[in-house]
C-alpha positions in Angstrom: 87.2 132.7 21.6 90.7 134.3 21.9 93.9 132.6 23.0 96.4 134.5 25.1 100.1 133.8 24.9 102.1 135.5 27.7 105.7 136.1 27.2 108.5 138.0 28.9 111.3 139.8 27.0 113.8 142.4 27.9 112.0 145.8 28.0 114.0 147.1 25.1 112.5 144.4 22.8 108.9 145.2 23.5 108.5 147.4 20.4 110.4 144.9 18.3 108.0 142.1 19.2 105.0 144.4 18.5 106.4 145.4 15.1 107.0 141.8 14.1 103.4 140.9 14.9 102.2 143.9 13.0 104.2 142.7 10.1 102.3 139.5 10.2 99.1 141.5 9.6 98.1 141.2 13.2 98.2 137.4 13.4 98.2 138.3 17.1 97.7 141.6 18.9 100.4 142.5 21.4 99.5 144.2 24.7 102.1 145.3 27.3 101.1 144.0 30.7 104.1 145.3 32.6 106.6 147.5 30.8 109.3 147.4 33.4 109.3 143.5 33.5 108.8 143.1 29.8 105.7 141.1 30.3 103.5 141.0 27.2 100.4 139.2 26.1 99.8 138.3 22.5 96.1 137.7 21.8 95.4 135.3 18.9 92.5 133.2 17.7 92.5 129.4 18.3 93.4 128.9 14.6 96.4 131.3 14.8 97.7 130.6 18.3 100.2 127.8 17.2 101.5 130.1 14.4 102.0 132.9 16.9 103.9 130.7 19.3 106.1 129.4 16.4 106.9 133.0 15.3 107.8 134.0 18.8 110.1 131.0 19.3 112.0 131.9 16.2 112.7 135.5 17.0 116.4 136.3 17.5 116.1 137.3 21.1 115.5 135.6 24.4 111.8 135.0 25.1 110.3 133.3 28.1 106.8 131.9 27.8 104.9 132.4 31.0 
């Protein structure tokens, strides 16, 4: 079963977040929910969800978990 992590970033950072997750060999898969609001969902497995949240917390940009 997949775990979904919803986040909000400034729209100019959407591609950056996607590239970071790609760099982690798709530890989580990023989907844009609303481009103008910067709302993203990162789909992960139950085993990788905590790692995904930790990676997102440490990114050098403001992220809101929703």
